C-alpha positions in Angstrom: 131.2 98.2 92.5 133.1 98.6 95.7 131.3 97.1 98.7 130.5 99.2 101.7 131.7 98.3 105.1 129.2 96.7 107.5 129.3 96.6 111.3 127.7 93.1 111.3 128.7 89.8 109.8 129.4 86.5 111.3 130.3 88.0 114.7 128.1 88.8 117.6 125.9 91.8 116.8 127.1 95.0 118.3 124.9 97.3 120.3 123.5 100.0 118.2 121.2 103.0 118.5 118.6 101.1 116.5 118.5 98.6 119.4 117.6 101.6 121.6 114.9 102.4 119.1 113.5 98.9 119.3 114.6 97.1 116.2 112.4 94.0 115.6 113.9 90.7 116.6 112.5 87.6 114.8 110.5 85.3 117.1 110.7 87.6 120.0 108.1 88.9 122.4 108.3 92.5 123.4 107.2 94.4 126.5 107.1 98.1 127.3 107.9 98.2 131.0 107.7 101.0 133.6 111.2 102.5 133.9 111.4 102.0 137.7 109.6 98.7 137.8 111.3 96.0 140.0 112.2 92.8 138.2 109.7 90.0 138.8 110.8 86.5 139.8 111.0 84.6 136.5 112.1 81.1 137.8 109.6 78.3 137.8 111.2 74.8 138.0 107.8 73.1 137.7 107.6 74.5 134.2 111.2 73.7 133.3 112.5 77.2 134.0 115.2 76.1 136.4 117.5 79.1 136.4 118.0 82.7 135.1 121.7 83.5 134.6 123.1 86.9 133.8 125.1 87.1 130.5 128.4 88.9 130.8 129.7 89.4 127.2 130.4 92.9 126.2 127.4 93.0 123.9 125.1 91.6 126.6 125.9 93.9 129.5 127.0 97.5 129.0 126.3 101.2 129.3 126.2 102.9 126.0 126.1 106.7 125.4 124.8 107.8 122.1 124.9 111.3 120.7 122.5 111.8 117.7 123.7 114.2 115.1 121.4 116.0 112.7 120.4 119.4 111.3 118.2 121.7 113.5 115.1 120.6 111.6 116.0 116.9 112.0 116.0 116.3 108.2 118.2 113.2 108.5 116.0 111.5 110.9 112.9 112.5 109.0 114.4 111.0 105.9 115.2 107.7 107.6 118.9 108.3 108.2 120.4 108.0 111.7 123.9 109.5 112.3 125.4 109.2 115.7 128.5 109.1 117.8 128.4 106.3 120.3 130.6 105.3 123.2 130.7 101.9 124.9 133.3 101.7 127.6 136.4 103.4 126.3 135.6 102.9 122.6 134.1 105.7 120.5 132.6 105.1 117.1 130.8 107.0 114.3 127.6 105.2 113.4 125.3 105.4 110.4 122.1 103.5 109.9 119.7 103.9 107.0 117.8 100.6 106.5 115.0 102.3 104.5 117.6 103.4 101.9 119.5 100.1 101.7 121.3 99.0 99.6 122.0 102.6 98.4 123.0 103.4 101.9 124.3 100.9 104.5 121.6 99.4 106.8 124.3 99.8 109.5 127.9 101.0 109.3 130.4 102.1 112.0 133.9 103.6 111.8 136.4 104.1 114.6 136.5 107.6 115.9 139.8 109.3 115.0 139.6 113.1 115.0 136.6 115.0 116.1 135.5 115.6 112.5 133.0 113.4 110.7 134.9 111.2 108.2 134.4 112.1 104.6 133.3 108.5 103.9 130.2 109.1 106.0 129.8 112.8 105.3 129.6 112.1 101.6 126.8 109.5 102.1 124.6 111.9 104.1 125.3 115.0 101.9 122.1 114.7 99.8 120.0 114.5 103.0 121.9 117.1 105.0 122.5 119.4 102.1 123.6 122.9 103.3 122.2 122.6 106.9 124.6 122.8 109.8 125.2 119.5 111.7 125.2 119.2 115.4 123.9 117.2 118.4 120.1 117.0 118.7 119.7 114.4 121.4 121.8 112.3 123.9 120.7 108.8 124.9 122.1 106.5 127.6 121.2 102.8 127.3 121.8 100.5 130.2 121.5 96.9 128.9 121.4 93.7 130.8 120.8 90.2 129.4 119.7 87.1 131.2 119.5 83.5 130.0 116.8 81.0 130.9 118.1 77.4 131.5 116.4 74.1 132.2 117.4 71.6 134.8 120.0 70.1 132.4 121.6 73.5 131.9 120.4 74.0 128.3 119.7 77.6 127.2 116.0 78.1 126.4 115.7 81.8 125.9 117.3 85.3 126.4 115.7 88.1 128.3 117.1 91.6 127.2 116.3 94.5 129.5 117.1 98.0 128.1 116.7 101.1 130.2 117.0 104.3 128.1 117.2 107.9 129.1 116.8 110.6 126.5 118.1 114.1 127.0 118.0 117.3 125.0 120.0 120.4 126.0 121.0 118.6 129.2 117.3 118.1 130.2 115.8 114.6 130.4 112.8 114.5 128.1 112.0 110.8 128.2 112.8 107.6 130.0 111.6 104.2 128.7 112.3 100.6 129.2 112.1 97.8 126.7 112.2 94.1 127.5 112.6 91.5 124.8 112.1 87.8 125.3 113.8 85.7 122.6 113.7 81.8 122.4 117.1 80.1 121.8 118.2 76.5 121.5 115.2 74.2 121.9 113.2 77.3 122.7 110.4 78.0 125.2 107.2 76.1 125.2 103.9 77.8 124.8 103.1 77.2 128.5 106.5 78.7 129.5 106.0 81.8 127.3 102.4 82.3 128.6 103.6 82.1 132.2 106.5 84.6 131.5 104.1 86.9 129.7 101.8 86.9 132.7 104.7 87.6 135.1 106.0 90.5 133.1 102.4 91.9 132.7 101.9 91.7 136.5 105.0 93.8 136.9 103.5 96.5 134.7 104.6 95.4 131.3 102.6 95.9 128.2 103.0 93.4 125.3 103.7 95.2 122.0 104.2 94.0 118.5 107.1 96.4 117.9 108.8 99.1 119.9 108.3 102.6 118.7 111.2 103.9 116.4 113.7 106.4 117.7 112.0 109.3 116.0 108.8 108.7 118.0 110.8 108.6 121.2 112.4 112.0 120.3 109.2 113.6 119.1 108.9 116.7 117.0 110.6 117.8 114.7 112.0 114.3 114.2 108.4 113.0 113.5 107.8 115.5 110.7 107.3 114.8 107.1 110.3 113.4 105.2 112.0 115.5 102.5 112.0 112.4 100.3 108.5 111.0 100.3 107.8 107.6 98.8 104.6 108.3 96.8 102.5 106.5 94.3 103.2 107.5 90.7 101.3 110.6 89.6 98.2 109.9 87.6 96.4 112.2 85.2 93.1 112.4 87.2 94.8 113.9 90.2 94.5 117.7 90.9 97.4 119.3 89.1 99.0 120.4 92.4 99.1 116.9 93.7 100.4 115.6 90.4 103.3 118.1 90.4 104.3 117.2 94.0 104.3 113.5 93.2 106.2 114.0 90.0 108.9 116.1 91.7 109.1 113.5 94.5 109.7 110.7 92.0 112.4 112.7 90.1 114.1 113.8 93.4 114.4 110.2 94.6 115.6 109.0 91.2 118.3 111.8 91.2 119.5 111.1 94.7 119.5 107.3 94.1 121.8 107.9 91.1 123.9 110.2 93.2 124.3 107.6 96.0 125.1 104.8 93.5 127.9 107.0 92.1 129.1 108.0 95.6 129.1 104.4 96.8 131.8 103.2 94.4 135.3 104.0 93.3 135.4 101.4 90.5 136.5 103.2 87.3 134.9 100.5 85.2 131.4 101.4 86.5 131.9 105.1 87.0 131.1 106.1 83.4 127.9 104.1 83.5 126.8 105.6 86.8 127.6 109.1 85.6 125.5 108.5 82.5 122.6 107.3 84.7 122.8 110.5 86.8 123.1 112.8 83.8 120.1 111.0 82.2 118.0 111.7 85.3 119.0 115.3 85.3 118.2 115.6 81.6 114.8 114.0 82.0 114.0 116.4 84.9 115.2 119.4 83.0 113.2 118.5 79.8 110.0 117.9 81.8 110.5 121.2 83.7 111.0 123.1 80.4 107.9 121.4 79.0 105.9 122.7 82.0 107.5 126.1 82.0 104.3 127.8 80.9 102.4 126.6 84.0 105.1 126.7 86.7 106.6 129.7 88.5 108.9 131.5 86.0 111.6 132.4 88.5 111.7 128.9 90.0 111.9 127.3 86.5 114.6 129.6 85.4 116.9 129.0 88.4 116.4 125.2 88.4 116.8 125.0 84.6 120.2 126.8 84.8 121.4 124.5 87.7 120.4 121.3 85.9 122.3 122.5 82.8 125.3 122.9 85.0 125.0 119.3 86.3 124.7 118.0 82.8 127.9 119.7 81.6 130.5 117.2 80.2 133.4 116.4 82.4 133.5 112.7 83.0 133.2 110.9 86.4 135.8 113.0 88.1 134.3 116.3 87.0 130.8 115.2 88.1 132.0 113.9 91.5 133.4 117.4 92.1 130.2 119.1 91.1 128.1 116.8 93.3 130.1 118.0 96.4 129.4 121.7 95.6 126.9 124.2 96.8 125.2 124.5 93.5 124.2 120.8 93.4 122.9 121.0 97.0 120.9 124.1 95.9 119.1 122.0 93.3 118.1 119.4 95.9 116.8 122.2 98.2 114.8 123.6 95.3 113.2 120.3 94.6 112.4 119.6 98.2 110.7 123.0 98.4 108.9 122.3 95.2 107.4 119.1 96.6 106.2 120.8 99.7 104.6 123.8 97.9 104.4 123.5 94.1 104.4 126.9 92.6 101.5 126.7 90.2 99.0 129.2 91.5 95.3 128.8 90.6 96.0 125.7 88.4 96.6 123.5 91.5 93.0 122.4 91.7 92.4 121.7 88.1 92.6 118.1 86.8 96.2 117.3 85.7 94.9 115.8 82.5 93.3 119.1 81.5 96.5 121.1 82.3 98.8 118.7 80.5 96.4 118.5 77.6 96.5 122.2 77.2 100.4 122.2 77.4 100.5 119.6 74.6 98.0 121.5 72.5 99.9 124.7 72.8 103.2 123.1 72.0 101.6 121.4 68.9 100.2 124.7 67.8 103.5 126.5 68.2 105.4 123.8 66.3 102.9 123.9 63.4 103.0 127.7 63.3 106.8 127.7 63.2 106.7 125.3 60.2 103.9 127.1 58.4 105.2 128.4 55.0 108.6 126.7 55.5 110.4 126.0 52.2 113.7 124.4 51.2 115.2 127.9 50.6 114.0 129.4 53.9 116.7 131.0 56.0 118.6 129.1 58.7 116.8 131.1 61.4 113.4 129.8 60.1 114.7 126.2 60.2 116.1 126.8 63.7 112.6 127.9 64.9 111.1 124.7 63.5 113.8 122.6 65.4 113.0 124.4 68.6 109.3 124.0 68.1 109.6 120.3 67.5 111.8 119.8 70.5 109.3 121.6 72.7 106.4 119.6 71.2 108.3 116.4 71.8 108.9 117.3 75.5 105.3 118.1 76.0 104.2 114.8 74.6 106.4 113.0 77.1 104.5 114.7 79.9 101.5 112.5 79.2 103.6 109.4 80.0 104.3 110.6 83.5 100.7 110.0 84.4 100.6 106.6 82.6 100.5 105.5 79.0 98.1 107.2 76.6 97.6 107.9 73.0 100.5 110.4 72.9 103.0 107.5 72.5 102.0 106.9 68.8 102.1 110.7 68.2 105.5 110.9 69.7 106.8 108.1 67.5 105.6 109.9 64.4 107.2 113.1 65.7 110.5 111.3 66.3 110.8 110.7 62.6 110.3 114.3 61.9 112.8 115.3 64.5 115.3 112.9 63.0 114.9 114.6 59.7 115.5 118.1 61.0 118.5 116.8 63.0 120.1 115.8 59.7 119.3 119.3 58.4 120.9 120.9 61.4 124.0 118.7 61.1 124.4 119.7 57.4 124.2 123.3 58.3 126.9 122.9 61.0 129.2 121.0 58.7 128.7 123.5 55.9 129.5 126.4 58.2 132.7 124.6 59.4 133.9 124.1 55.9 133.2 127.7 55.0 135.2 128.9 58.0 138.1 126.5 57.2 138.2 127.8 53.6 138.6 131.4 54.8 141.4 130.5 57.1 143.6 128.3 54.8 145.8 128.7 51.8 144.4 129.0 48.2 144.9 125.4 47.1 143.2 124.0 50.1 140.6 126.6 50.1 139.6 125.5 46.6 139.0 121.9 47.8 137.2 123.1 50.9 135.0 125.3 48.7 134.0 122.3 46.6 133.2 120.4 49.7 131.2 123.3 50.9 129.2 123.4 47.7 128.5 119.6 48.0 127.3 120.2 51.5 124.9 122.9 50.4 123.5 120.6 47.7 123.0 117.8 50.3 121.5 120.3 52.7 118.9 121.3 50.0 118.1 117.6 49.5 117.7 117.0 53.2 115.4 120.0 53.6 113.2 118.8 50.7 113.0 115.3 52.3 112.1 116.8 55.6 109.3 118.9 54.1 107.8 115.8 52.5 107.9 114.0 55.9 106.4 117.1 57.6 103.5 117.3 55.1 102.6 113.7 55.9 102.9 114.2 59.6 100.6 117.3 59.5 97.9 115.2 57.9 98.2 112.5 60.6 98.1 115.2 63.4 95.1 116.8 61.9 
């Protein structure tokens, strides 16, 4: 798999918008300071703090302007994805940070700014989160950073004091100002006595010790602080109300689908493409089958639309064909429909019933329909009768799999028995298809070949009759076990 670019490595860490948001620094002490507070005197030779020297590297002292880009409802920020354009000095860069989604998305990634358009390499990564929403500036931040180094009498560095003053604007209006001071030991480090004295001095200047600085979304406020479109939830369990069960189930399937999408989008390795395509298609098939199994208890229009769109994703076409479909409006519509389904599952009065009762009824109904379709079935029944049985068994099988969403239960053994029956009818269906092909070929060919094809056709009919008889024997045994 092709590796994504990273803005970090063995070099000095670049200033980033996540610094502005207060990214944790290991071993550091953090203080929320009043924005206009005067810097206290932090030199104490008696304690070994002989000097405080300003650091002048480009990552230690700078003024950084950050433009945060998002949809009007802040759906990127709400989902843990930060997209920004930042300028330090004369250098402009595109910046993407999504540590909550790593390694599917880069924890940090920057690209030089060329034209004014967002590079496709970044646009493709945020597409499942942005979907069809317009993208534009939602906030502007200015960060003035200064760093100072504590030294002892021998000139050794003991610690670094970072002072960030941040101004947040929206629509040209300042909505917040805040100041974050971070004290980080370096080299031999600061003694407990030195750290206690520095803490007292910063507190006397109005500082408040904090464990972590608030994240950027909290600084921005609503709607950035709203609920994410991709909630990380506990697996659905059968004793939940059915409405909660459906919301959790859709959240799990949406995250799985998007994860498969991001894995495919994050590589251009032909050797892995086919495997990643198969993973994404498998997620779409699983979701479609579960939706069809629940079709009797979900909103008919919602089910019909989503079912059609999932069929479109599952269409064959190889990695290249699927990549094209994933960039289209129809795929983004699927994601929108799932997000809306998580927020407000369309199940009406069933929402408060226990999920185990609703799913149990779905399974019982599917079993009854499968048994009814096979009632009176004989080896010489018409193809339409056999097709109804195949459809009934498929629906029954899908219904049984629903029970596994909420955890293992007794349906697993029932599904294994049903698998054998479905295998039998799959053989029957294959015989029918092959016989029909041979009959069609015999009509369209010359007389000599038609004779041979006719004999093959007769053999297929004989094997079809045997296969049907074998299926009926299996089915009779299965019915006894189900009863």
